[in-house]
Every structure is written in structure tokens, then in C-alpha cells.
KOLSE-657682 format. One record per residue: residue in three letters; x, y, z of N, C-alpha, C in turn. Coordinates in steps of 0.05 Angstrom, whole numbers, plus 5000, padded with zeros to 4 digits. Layout:
residues N
AlaXYZXYZXYZ;...
END
This chain:
residues 413
Met525662487627527062247618529162157639;Gln529461897642531361787662533561637648;Leu535861607663538161467652537461187642;Asn535761047658535160767650533560747625;Glu532660967614531160957588533060977564;Leu535561037568537361077546537960827530;Ala537960597544538760347531537060287507;Lys534460357508532660287485533360447460;Phe534860667462535460827439537960717424;Asn539560547437541860417425543660627412;Leu544560827427546161037416548960937408;Pro549861007384552560907375554761097384;Asp557160987384559561147393560861277368;Ile559361437354560261577330559061857329;Pro560062037312559062307311556162317301;Gly554862537308552162577299550762807314;Val548162827309546463027323544262877338;Tyr543362997360541262877376539163087382;Leu536662987385534363167390532863057415;Phe532763217436530963157458528163267451;Lys526163097456523463177448521463117470;Arg519263267469516863207486514563167466;Gly513862917462511962857440513362917414;Arg512163077397513363147372514863417373;Lys514663547396515963807399518963767405;Val520663907390523563887395524264087416;Leu525463987438526264157461529164257458;Tyr530864087446533664157446535063997423;Val536964127410538563997390541564027398;Gly543063817395545863827401547463657382;Lys550063697382551863527365553763377383;Ala555063177373556763007389558962887373;Thr561262847385563362687374562762397378;Ser561362337400560362067407557562097417;Leu555562017401552762037409552261897436;Arg553461667439553061507464553961657489;Asp556461757488557661887511556462157516;Arg555862307495554862577498552062577511;Val550362407500547562397511547562297540;Arg549262097546549461997574550262217593;Ser551862417584552762627602550462797612;Tyr548162797599545862947608544562827633;Phe545462587640544262457664546262427687;Asp548462587685550462587707549262737731;Asp550262677754549262807779549863097779;Gly552163177766552963457767551863627744;Leu549663537731548663677707547963967713;Ile546664017735545864287741548164477744;Ala550464367754552864537757554264587731;Thr554164387713555664407688553964537665;Arg551364487665549664587643547664787651;Gly546964797677545064987687542264887688;Pro540465037702537664947706536064927681;Arg536665087661535165077636535364797623;Ile537764687622538164427610537064207627;Val537364237654536164037672533164017668;Asp531864247666528964257661528264127635;Met529864177614529364057588529463757589;Val531563647602531863357604529563237620;Thr528663367641526463277657523863257641;Lys523463457624520963467608521063277584;Ala523363207574523563037550522562757555;Asp521162647536520162377537521062207513;Arg522462337494523362197470526162297463;Leu527562137447530162217437530462107409;Thr531362277390531962177364534762277357;Tyr536062147338538762227330539262157301;Glu541262297290542262247263545262217265;Thr546362007253549261977252550362137229;Thr552862227232554262367210557062247206;Pro558062257182560762137178562962267193;Thr562662527199564762687211563562877231;Val565262987249564463187268563763447253;Leu565163497231564663737215561763737206;Glu560763517196557963507187555963507210;Ala556863407233555063437257554763737264;Leu556963887261556864177267554864317249;Val554964277223553164427205550364317206;Arg550064057212547363937215545964047239;Glu547464077261546364197285545164467280;Ala546764637265545764907259543264907242;Ala543164717223540864697205538364617221;Leu538664437240536364347256535464567276;Ile537364717287536564937305534965137289;Lys535865197265534365387248531565287241;Arg531365017237528764907229526764907253;Tyr527664827277525864777299525764997320;His527765167321527965377341527465267369;Pro528865057378528364937404528865137427;Leu526965137445527065337467529665327483;Ala530565077489532965047506535465147491;Asn535365157465537665257449537665567448;Ile535265677446535165967440534166137463;Glu533266007485532266157508534366357519;Gly533466597523535366797534537166917513;Lys536766847488538466947466536667067445;Asp537867217426536467307403538367287379;Asp537367357355538967327331541667477333;Ser541667697348544067867348546467727361;Thr545967527378548167387392549267147377;Phe547767047358548566807343550466877320;Leu551766677310553666707288552566567263;Tyr553266677240552266557215554566547195;Ala554566337179556266317156554666427132;Cys555766627118554166767097555766757071;Ile554266717049555366727023554466997010;Thr556267157001555567416990554467396962;Gln552767596955551667616928553467786912;Glu555567666899557567806884558367646860;Ala559667776841560667626817562567406826;Ile564167466845565967256857565267246887;Pro563367066895562367066922564466996943;Arg564167096967565867026989564166897011;Val565466757029564166637052565166787077;Leu563266907092563967067114562566967140;Ile563867017163562566967189561467227199;Leu558867237204557567487213555867427238;Arg555767627256553867607278551167707270;Gly549167597283546467667276545867957277;Lys547168107296546768387298547668547274;Asp549368417257550368557233548768487208;Ile546568337211545068247188542168347190;Asn541168447167538268507165536968257152;Phe535668097169534667837159532367867139;Lys530968097140528768127121529768177093;Thr531868337090532868407064535368257056;Lys536468097074538967947070541268137062;His541468357077543668537074545168557100;Thr547668617099549168687123548568987129;His549369077152548869347160550569547143;Asn552669447130554169627113553369607084;Gly551069477079549969467052550669227035;Gln552369047045553068807030550768617026;Lys550068547002547968366996548868077001;Leu547167927014547867647020546067457004;Lys547367256992545867066976544666846994;Ala546066767015545166557032546366587060;Leu544766497080545766497108545366217119;Tyr547366127134547265857147547865887176;Gly546165767192546465787221543665797233;Pro543565857259545665977276547665767287;Phe550065867291552165707303552865817331;Pro552765657351553265767379556165847383;Ser558165707370560965747377562465877353;Phe563666107358565366237337567766057331;Thr569065947351571465787347570865547330;Gln568665407335567965177320567165247291;Leu565665467288564865547261567365617245;Arg569165777256571565857242573265607235;Glu573465417253575065177247573665007226;Gly570964997227569464847207569764957179;Leu569765227177570165347151572965317141;Arg574865317159577665267151577964987139;Ile576664787150576764517140575364497113;Ile572964627111571464617085573164747063;Arg574464967070575965117050578264957038;Arg579364777054581464597043580464417022;Ile577864337024576764147005575464296981;Phe573864506988572464656968573364956971;Pro575565036958576665296963574865526956;Phe574765716974573065956969574566206981;Phe573666436972574766686982573366757008;Asp574966847028573866947053575067217061;Thr575867367041577167627046575267827058;Glu576268007073574568217085573268397064;Lys574868457043573868637022573068466998;Pro571168566981570368426957572668376938;Val572468156923574568096903573768236877;Ile575468406867574868556843575068366819;Ala573168396801573068216778575268256758;His576368506757578368556737580568726751;Gly582968726739585068896748587068766766;Lys588968926775591268826791590368706817;His588368836830587468746857586468456855;His584868406834583768136830586067926827;Arg588067996810590267806805591867766831;Ala592167976847593667946872592267746890;Lys589567776892588067596909588267306900;Leu588067266873588266996863591066886867;Glu593067046864595866956868596266876898;Phe595067036916595366966944594166696950;Asn591766646940590466386944592066166931;Arg593166216908594766006895597165936912;Gln598466126924600866076939600265916964;Ile597865936975597265776999595865506991;Gly595965446965594965186956592065166952;Gln590665396949587765386947586765396918;Tyr588365506900587465526872589765456853;Pro589065366829591065326808591965596797;His593765596778594865846768592766016755;Thr590865896742588766046729586166026744;Phe584566236743582066246757579766216737;Asn578066026742575765966724573166036739;Ala571866246730569466336744567266126744;Lys566965976723564865766722565465546742;Glu568065466744568765266764568365366792;Tyr568865616796568565736823565665736831;Arg563865806813560965796819560065516826;His561165326812560565046819561564976847;Thr563965056853565065016880563265136901;Met562265376896560565506916557865356920;Arg556865216899554465056903555164816921;Gln557564706919558364496937558664586965;Val559764826969560064946996557264987008;Ala555365086991552665147001551364887010;Leu551664666995550464417004551564327030;Leu554264347034555464257059554564427082;Leu554564697078553764877100550864847108;Ser549164757090546364717096545764447108;Gly547964297114547564037127546663807108;Arg547163847082546363647062548763487052;Gly550263377070552663227063552162987045;Lys549962847050549362607034548862687005;Glu547362907001546763006974549363086960;Leu551163216975553663296963555363056955;Arg555362846971556862606963555662476938;Met553062476936551762366912552562526888;Met552562796890553362966868556162906859;Leu558062886878560862836871561162566858;Lys559762356868559962096855558862096827;Lys556662246822555562266796557462406777;Glu558562636786560462786770562862616763;Met563862456782566162286777565562076756;Gln563161956758562461746739562061856711;Ile560662086709560162206682562762296669;Ala564562416685567062506674568762276665;Ala568762056680570361826672569261696647;Lys566561686645565261576621565961736596;Asp566162006600566762186577569762216573;Glu571262056588574262066586575462336594;Arg574062476611575162726623576462656649;Phe578762526647579962396670580862586692;Glu581762826683582663016704580263106721;Glu578063156708575663236723574663006741;Ala574862756731574062526747575862506772;Ala578462556768580362536790579862756811;Glu579062996801578463216820576063146837;Ala573963036824571562966839572162746859;Arg573862546851574662326869576262436892;Lys578062626887579662746908577962886929;Ala575963046919574263186937572562996954;Leu571562786941569962586955571562446977;Ser574062376970575762246989576362437013;Ala576962687007577562877028575162917046;Leu572762927034570362957050569862717068;Asn570462487059570062237074572162197096;His574462327092576662287111577562557122;Val575662727127576362997136577662977163;Gln579863137166581363137191580263357210;Asp578063277224576763477242577663437271;Val580263367275581263327302580863577319;Ser581463807308581264057323578364107332;Leu576364037315573564067323572963877347;Ile573963637346573563447368574663557394;Arg577163657392578463757416577064007426;Asp576164177408574764417417572164347431;Glu570764147421568264057434568863947462;Arg570963787464571763677490572363897509;Leu573764107500574464327517571964477526;Val570064517508567664657515566064497536;Glu565964227531564464067550565664067578;Ser568364067579569664047605569764317619;Ala569264537605569464797617566864897629;Lys564664767625562064867634561664817664;Gly562565007680562064987709564064827724;Ile565864677711567764517725570564617718;Ile572164657738574964737734576664487734;Arg577264397711578764147707581764207702;Ile583464087718586364137716587763867712;Glu589563857693591363617690594163697699;Ala595363517715598063567725599863327717;Tyr602363387710604263187700606763177717;Asp607862937720610362907735611662647725;Thr614262637730615862397723617362297747;Ala618062047747619761937768621561727756;His624161727764625961517756628361517775;Leu629461287779631861257796634161157779;Ala636261317778638661247763637961187733;Gly635961327724635261297695633761047688;Thr632860897709631360647703628460677711;Asn626860497700623960487706622660767705;Ala623160917684622061187681619061167678;Ile617661327694614761327694613861617692;Gly611961667675610661927673607761897680;Val606562097694603762067703602262327696;Met599662287693597762497690595662467712;Val595162667728592962657747590962877740;Val588462837748586263027742585063117768;Val584663387771583363507794581063677783;Glu578663637793576363797785575263937810;Asn575164197809574164357832575464267858;Asn578164237857579864157880579363877890;Thr578063707873577663427881579063247862;Pro580863077871582262887853580262697840;Ile580462657814578762477799580462237792;Lys580662037810582661827807582061637784;Lys579561617776578961447753580161557727;Asp580961807727582161927703585161947704;Tyr586361847726589261837727590361647706;Arg592761717695594061547676597061537681;Ala598161307675601161277678602261197651;Phe604661307645605961257619608761147625;His609360917614612060807615613660957593;Ile615661117601617061287582618961117565;Arg618861167539620461017520622461197507;Gly624761087501626761217484627961467495;Val627761517521628961757533631461667548;Gln633761797543636261717555636561837583;Lys636961657602637561727630635461927641;Asn636362127657634562297671633762547656;Asp632762517633632062747616629062817621;Asp628662997641625863067648624463217625;Ile625963377610624663527589623663337567;Ala625363157558624562967538622262787548;Ser622362717574620162547585617562697585;Leu617662957592615163117592614063147564;Arg615863187545615063217517613662957507;Glu614762727515613662477506610962417519;Ile610662457545608062387557605862577548;Leu606562837545604463027535603662957506;Ser605562887489604962817462603162567461;Arg603762377478602062127478599362187489;Arg599162357510596562427521594762557500;Leu595962737483594362887464593262717441;Lys594262477439593162297419590462177427;His589862207453587362097463585162307461;Leu583862317438581862527433579362477449;Glu579062237460576662167476576862287504;Trp579162377513579462487539578862787538;Pro577162887555576563177554578963347560;Leu579163577547581363757552580863917578;Pro583063977593582664127618582664427613;Lys582064567635582264867634585164947635;Ala586864787649589664857651591264597654;Ile593764617646595664397649597864487668;Val598564327688600564397708602964217704;Val605364337703607864187700609664247724;Asp611364057731613264087753615764207742;Gly616564447752618964567741618564867737;Gly620364977721620265267716619465337688;Leu620665557678619965657651620665467629;Val622865317633623665127612621464907608;Gln620564797630618464597629615864717618;Lys615164957627612765087617612865137587;Arg615065227577615365287549615365027532;Thr616564817544616564557530613764457526;Ala612164467548609364387546607764557526;Glu608264817526606864997508607564937479;Thr610064857474610864787447609464537437;Val609364327455607964077448604964137442;Leu603764297458600864367454600564517427;Ala602264707422602064857397602464677373;Glu604364497374604764317352602364137346;Ala600864077367598463907365595964077358;Gly596264347357593964517351592064547375;Val593064507399591364527423591964777438;Val589764917446590165167461589165127490;Val591065067507590565037536592865167551;Pro592365347570594565477584596065287601;Val598665347605600465177621601365337645;Val601365197668602165317693604565147703;Ala606565277714608965137724609165187754;Val610064977769610564987797613464957802;Val614765177812617665177817618065087846;Lys619964897850620464787877623064897889;Asp623164887916625664967929627464717932;Glu629764747947631664527949630464297965;Arg628364337979627064117994624564017979;His624364097954622164007937619464107946;Arg619364347958616864467966616264697946;Pro613664737941612864957922613965227931;Arg615465357913616665617919615265837903;Glu614365767879613165967861611265827841;Val609065957835607265857815607166057792;Ile607765957767607966137744605566087725;Gly603966297721601866287701599066217710;Ala598666187737596066107746593866317740;His594566567745592566787741591766797711;Arg593766787694593166797665591466557656;Ala591866327669590266087662587566087674;Gly586966267692584266287705583866077726;Val585965987739585765797761587265907785;Thr586565797809587865897833590465747838;Glu592265877853594765757860594365517879;Val592265537895591665307913590965057897;Ser589365087876588564867859591064757844;Val592764927835595164847820597064687838;Val597564787863599264647881598164377889;Leu595464367893594164117900594663907877;Ala594163997852594463817829597363727826;Asn599263917830602063857828602963657850;Ser602063697874602763507896601663237891;Glu599163227881597962967875599362817852;Ser600362967832601862837810604462727821;His605762877839608362777850607862527867;Arg605762527883605162287900604562047882;Phe602962087861602161867844604561767827;Ser606361947818608661847803610461687820;Leu610961767845612661607863611361327869;Ala608761327873607461077878607660887855;Arg607260987830607460817807610260727802;His612260897808614960827804615760597824;Arg614860627849615560417868614360147860;Arg611860157849610559917840612159787817;Ala612959957797614559847775617159737784;Arg618559877802621159777812620859517827;Ser618659497843618159257858617759017840;Lys616359057818615858837799618458747787;Asn620258937780622858867769624558707789;Leu624458787815625958647835624958357838;His622358327837621258057840622057887816;Lys622158017792622957867768625857767771;Ala627557937783630357867786630657637805;
END
């Protein structure tokens, strides 16, 4: 398949799953936050470096493409797993076996739990774990532990379930303690209703099997029947679950996918700097370096708002916060800031508040503004040479943008 063939598929800029095919044979299944952008990435010049020869060979062999849209990235995640299980595409499973994949499993218990298990811990013939735990259902395979864990965390907020390491005892103090724990974190009401919990688990099973449309229909029907029978609390609960499902906050899944995409074979670094003279025309910049090459099309400048005078810490906090709102920008392998431990910790705090896990590296300067020390490069998995290059480029770009802004103001005067 060639890039010029994509136009005929009219790929939308929304979440979903895509299938590369040769004739009727499915070669590869993937998920996307944006079907349009994700599929186009398979035709980049650097594909062999980022995805490897197996994927390049798959794209070359493919002569068809189909896709399904999903309301959320969460549903794209579970739909991808369901389609991989159905078709066993060679490009997805080549070089792997069941032992390396991850599965979401529902236990066969009076009070079922949802567990994440590796294939090596499951006997697929008997649906038992290696320690004898009977499993009612398995969903997967899922390629990413981080995304599966985050997906289950989101589902649990809407349809609460137990995910404890040990079984939940049906009677006695241990059972009450577990229920109390879940109540305290907002997952259960004060009383536990076994019938309602079994119903919730059916909803979880539908979602994990990639049958989101069927689940929505079920919730709508329950809401209508309950309202007709004047069971208004039940109608409200169904409406609440439906609304939560339709407006699921899967920001972290989007960011995780962006991070995974950017990390495959490319060392992407973002560096930040600010420039201001006498507290005026404050400019913050972000530059991007990939494999020691500046990617100027990804440079961004921020006019800093609401920061008093020369407050570099507040300026850094503002530009990083604004950058993190752009979920469409891929996350880097590392973030570089100009300064010492204070700047590094400020950036780490902003990232933590946004739920983003990216290491921060700081470049300490001497009195002549030359790099004196690099803090955190080894831990971030990047070289000091790359960090200094990114930092120098951010300083050059911030000064250039500041001069341009100051020149415009002078002309206005």
C-alpha cells in the first residue's frame, strides 16, 4: 500500500481501530486516538527505524484498509484486544506467544474480581491460573500493561469492581473490611448488594469484550424501564453510568499512546526556556530535538501571561501547564529545563499534577551562561550531549522570539 492510496479511505480524526489487510486476510490490528494521523504515520520515511522491518513488510503487503470508530480511546483499547484475539494477525503476534501477553480476567467466585494476568500464569485449556484460581472469562491479549491498568482504572470508576489480590470472603470481618475500604474511596455505597454487583460485572464484561454499543443499549433500556416503573433512583444510576461512559476522561490513555508512539526508535527531547527584559515581553519557548536533530516544525512559543516581573519559576510552570493541554502533541522521552534543582522539581510537580510520567533533566549554567552541570540525564536515558544541544537550541530560539516581539512593540510605539 502507498501513501497516495489513503485518501480513498477518508479516515476521520477521531478514536478507533484500524485493520491492514491483504485481500480478506487481516495482517495487523491497531488502535488510535486519531485514525487519520495514526494510519498516516505508517507511511513516514522513518518507519523502519520507529516500527521495525516487520511492520514495514506488513504495510508493503497490505492492499486494503478497514476501520471502526469508537466514542473513546478506552473503547479503542478493548476493541483492539478483541480483534487481535479474533484474527491473530501475524504482525501483531509474530515473535511472541501467549506467555508474553496480558489479559484482563474475571474470577469464578461468589464475589468476582477483575485481575491483570500474564499469559504465562494462565492455563488456557482449563481457564485456571497456575495457583488454582478458576477464571470465568479472559479478555485480551493487551500489548501494554500501562494502558490495560489505566483502562481498568477508568472502567472501575464507572462500574465498580473488586481488584484485590486475595479473594473477597463472602462472610465475616474480612469481607466487611474490604467493602468499607471500597466505600471510602467512593466505589460502593454503605451496603453491598450481591445481585447488583453481579449485574455490574455483566456490564464490565460487555465493555472488556469490546461491545460498547451493546452496553449503551442496555443502559438506555434499563433507564427507560426504571423511569416507566417510577424507580427513579435506578433510572438516575443508569443515566449516570451512560453519561460517564459517553464522557469518559481517558486523557491518560491518550498521553500514554502518544508516549509509546514517540518512543519507538526515536529519542525525542523537549527543551524549555524563557526570555524577558526588565519584566516586559516575556516569552517562553519549547523546542524539539529528535536523535540530535532539531525538529523546527514542532517548535512553539508562548506569550507568558499573569507572571509578575522576572519570575522564571512561575513562567516555567505556566508554559509547561499550557503545553500539557495539547494532547495531540507526542510526549518526549525527556524534558529539559534551564536551571538547577528548583527548576527541575518545579517541572516534575507540573507533570505529576497532570498525571504525566516523563523524566526531567536540568542544565546548570555558570556565570557566563555556559553549561556547567547536567542533572538527571542518565536516569532519563538520554545523553548529556543531546541535553546540552536541546538546551542551547531552546535558549537561541527564546532570544530570537523575544527580539521579534520587542521589535514589534518598538514599531507600534
